[in-house]
C-alpha positions in Angstrom: 60.5 33.9 -52.3 61.8 35.7 -49.3 61.8 33.9 -45.9 60.0 35.4 -43.0 61.8 36.5 -39.9 60.4 33.5 -37.9 61.7 31.1 -40.5 65.2 32.6 -40.5 65.2 32.5 -36.7 64.2 28.8 -36.7 66.9 27.9 -39.2 69.5 29.7 -37.1 68.4 27.9 -33.9 68.6 24.5 -35.8 72.2 25.4 -37.0 73.2 26.3 -33.5 71.8 23.1 -32.1 73.7 21.0 -34.6 76.9 22.8 -33.8 76.3 22.3 -30.1 75.7 18.6 -30.7 79.0 18.2 -32.6 81.0 20.2 -30.1 78.9 19.1 -27.2 80.0 15.4 -27.4 83.6 16.5 -27.1 82.8 19.0 -24.3 80.5 16.6 -22.4 83.1 13.9 -22.3 85.6 16.4 -21.0 83.2 18.0 -18.5 82.1 14.6 -17.4 85.7 13.6 -16.6 86.2 16.8 -14.8 83.0 16.4 -12.9 83.9 12.8 -11.9 87.2 13.9 -10.4 85.5 16.7 -8.4 82.5 14.9 -7.0 82.7 11.4 -5.8 80.1 8.8 -6.6 78.4 7.2 -3.6 78.8 3.4 -3.1 75.1 2.7 -3.9 75.3 4.6 -7.2 78.6 2.9 -8.2 77.1 -0.5 -7.3 74.0 0.1 -9.4 76.1 1.4 -12.3 78.3 -1.8 -12.1 75.3 -4.0 -12.1 73.8 -2.2 -15.1 77.1 -2.5 -16.9 77.2 -6.2 -16.1 73.7 -6.8 -17.3 74.5 -4.9 -20.5 77.5 -7.2 -21.0 75.1 -10.2 -20.8 75.6 -11.4 -17.2 72.7 -12.8 -15.2 71.4 -10.3 -12.6 71.4 -12.8 -9.8 75.2 -13.4 -10.4 75.8 -9.6 -10.1 74.2 -9.2 -6.7 76.4 -8.4 -3.8 76.1 -10.3 -0.5 74.9 -7.3 1.4 72.3 -6.3 -1.2 68.7 -6.4 0.1 67.1 -9.7 -0.6 63.8 -9.6 -2.5 61.8 -12.7 -1.7 60.6 -14.9 -4.5 57.0 -15.7 -5.1 57.2 -19.0 -3.2 58.9 -17.3 -0.3 56.2 -14.6 -0.2 53.5 -17.4 -0.3 55.3 -19.2 2.6 55.4 -16.0 4.6 51.7 -15.3 4.0 50.9 -18.9 4.9 52.9 -18.6 8.2 51.1 -15.3 9.0 47.7 -17.0 8.4 48.7 -19.9 10.7 49.9 -17.4 13.4 46.6 -15.5 13.1 44.6 -18.8 13.3 46.6 -19.9 16.3 46.0 -16.5 18.0 42.2 -16.8 17.4 42.2 -20.4 18.7 44.1 -19.4 21.8 41.6 -16.5 22.4 38.6 -18.9 21.9 40.2 -21.4 24.3 40.8 -18.7 27.0 37.2 -17.5 26.6 35.8 -21.1 26.9 38.0 -21.7 30.0 36.7 -18.5 31.6 33.1 -19.5 30.8 33.7 -22.9 32.3 35.0 -21.3 35.5 32.0 -19.0 35.7 29.6 -21.9 35.2 31.4 -23.9 37.9 31.2 -20.9 40.3 27.5 -20.5 39.6 27.0 -24.2 40.2 28.7 -24.0 43.6 26.6 -21.0 44.5 23.4 -22.8 43.5 24.4 -25.9 45.5 25.2 -23.8 48.6 21.8 -22.1 48.3 20.1 -25.5 47.8 21.7 -26.9 51.0 20.1 -24.0 52.8 20.4 -23.2 56.5 23.6 -23.2 58.4 25.7 -25.2 55.9 24.7 -22.9 53.0 25.6 -19.9 55.1 29.0 -21.3 56.1 29.8 -22.2 52.5 28.8 -18.7 51.4 31.0 -17.2 54.1 33.9 -19.4 53.0 33.5 -18.3 49.4 33.5 -14.6 50.4 36.6 -15.1 52.5 38.4 -16.5 49.5 37.6 -13.3 47.6 39.1 -11.1 50.3 42.3 -9.4 49.5 44.2 -9.6 52.8 46.6 -6.7 53.6 50.3 -7.3 54.2 52.0 -6.5 57.5 53.0 -3.0 56.7 49.6 -2.0 55.5 48.0 -3.6 58.5 50.2 -1.7 61.0 49.6 1.6 59.2 45.9 1.2 59.1 45.8 0.2 62.8 47.9 3.3 63.7 45.5 5.6 61.8 42.5 4.0 63.5 44.0 4.4 67.0 45.0 8.0 66.4 41.5 8.8 65.0 39.8 7.2 68.0 42.1 9.1 70.4 41.3 12.5 68.7 37.6 11.8 68.6 37.6 10.7 72.3 39.5 13.9 73.3 37.0 16.0 71.3 33.9 14.3 72.8 35.5 14.4 76.3 36.1 18.1 76.0 32.5 18.7 74.8 31.1 16.6 77.7 33.2 18.6 80.2 32.0 21.9 78.7 28.3 20.9 78.7 28.6 19.4 82.2 30.1 22.7 83.6 27.5 24.7 81.7 24.6 22.7 83.1 26.0 23.1 86.7 26.2 26.8 86.2 22.6 27.0 85.0 21.2 24.8 87.8 
């Protein structure tokens, strides 16, 4: 029985593939050697290949690690890190709660003082309220005080000159009318 064209083509491809495999092993070793001499291998690739070769030879992977290799934490180290992170988070929350409670205590104390000052009534309550307000005042420093004073004096002088000029004008106008 005659073979079809597709069958003959498939057989030819199979024969060519076998020939390539036979001659390819020889060529690939030769081309690999030529390639290695032309293109250098990076240090990382060389290190990985050396470790793989050592493992293939039966050495323990931990013994093949270099000192500068990145350390991958063990399970117990990861657990310890997680525990430390939890403790840090807990401490952070506790500090926040403590600060909030201190602030609340200060507000309650301030409210108590205000209630007492109102309860005392009269002059003593008024003086205590004044003293509490004076504690809240943000007093200016010397430079700010001098600057604000100069601005005030200049403004008053300009306003006085303006009002004086208007007064003189209206005074002259009234005299002319009368």
